[in-house]
C-alpha positions in Angstrom: -5.1 -4.4 16.6 -1.7 -6.0 16.8 1.6 -4.1 17.1 3.9 -3.4 14.2 5.2 -6.5 12.3 9.0 -6.0 12.5 9.6 -8.3 9.5 7.1 -6.3 7.4 8.7 -3.1 8.5 12.1 -4.3 7.3 10.7 -5.4 3.9 8.9 -2.1 3.5 12.2 -0.2 4.0 13.9 -2.2 1.3 11.0 -1.8 -1.1 11.0 2.0 -0.8 14.3 1.9 -2.6 13.1 -0.5 -5.3 10.0 1.2 -6.6 8.8 0.5 -10.1 8.5 3.4 -12.7 4.7 3.3 -12.2 5.0 3.6 -8.4 7.5 6.5 -8.8 5.1 8.3 -11.1 2.1 7.7 -8.8 4.0 8.7 -5.7 4.8 12.1 -7.3 1.0 12.8 -7.3 0.2 11.3 -3.9 3.0 12.8 -1.8 2.9 16.1 0.1 -0.9 16.0 0.6 -1.5 17.0 -3.1 -4.9 15.1 -3.3 -7.5 16.7 -1.1 -5.0 17.2 1.7 -4.7 13.5 2.3 -1.4 12.2 3.7 -0.1 9.1 1.9 2.9 7.1 2.8 4.6 4.5 0.6 5.5 0.9 1.1 3.7 0.9 4.4 3.0 -2.2 6.6 -0.7 -2.7 7.3 -1.5 -5.7 9.4 0.7 -8.4 7.8 0.9 -6.9 4.3 3.2 -4.2 2.8 1.0 -1.9 0.8 2.3 0.4 -2.0 0.6 3.6 -0.8 -1.6 4.1 2.3 -3.7 7.0 3.7 -4.4 5.9 7.2 -6.8 8.8 8.0 -9.1 7.7 5.0 -8.2 4.0 5.5 -7.4 3.9 1.8 -4.8 1.7 0.1 -3.6 2.3 -3.4 -1.8 -0.6 -5.2 0.1 -0.1 -8.5 0.1 -3.7 -9.5 1.5 -3.8 -13.0 2.6 -7.2 -14.3 4.0 -8.6 -11.1 0.6 -9.2 -9.6 -0.7 -12.0 -11.8 -2.1 -14.0 -8.8 -5.5 -12.4 -8.7 -6.7 -15.1 -6.2 -4.0 -14.0 -3.7 -4.9 -10.3 -4.3 -8.5 -11.1 -3.6 -7.7 -12.8 -0.2 -5.4 -9.9 0.7 -8.1 -7.3 -0.3 -10.7 -9.2 1.8 -8.4 -9.3 4.8 -7.6 -5.6 4.5 -11.3 -4.8 4.1 -12.1 -6.7 7.3 -9.9 -4.3 9.2 -11.6 -1.3 7.6 -9.4 -0.5 4.5 -10.6 0.2 1.0 -8.1 -1.0 -1.7 -7.7 0.6 -5.2 -5.7 -1.3 -7.7 -4.1 0.1 -10.9 
């Protein structure tokens, strides 16, 4: 697996301060190991993508899409690429 993508890391840092209302509400429930003790992080680079919420130990990605993700074809390619490196993606 490749090392960290420094461009993606910078983007992730910016996005942490620009969360949508839906992401903020979802984060309240995912943070601090509230769900089955799983540790989630937000706006985390995985491969070449910045994912909304990631649990690395479960290889689980949670995306709070909302209206900004209208390109389902792009999402399908992204999901397939993440699946190839062992991640499951849940979209809301």
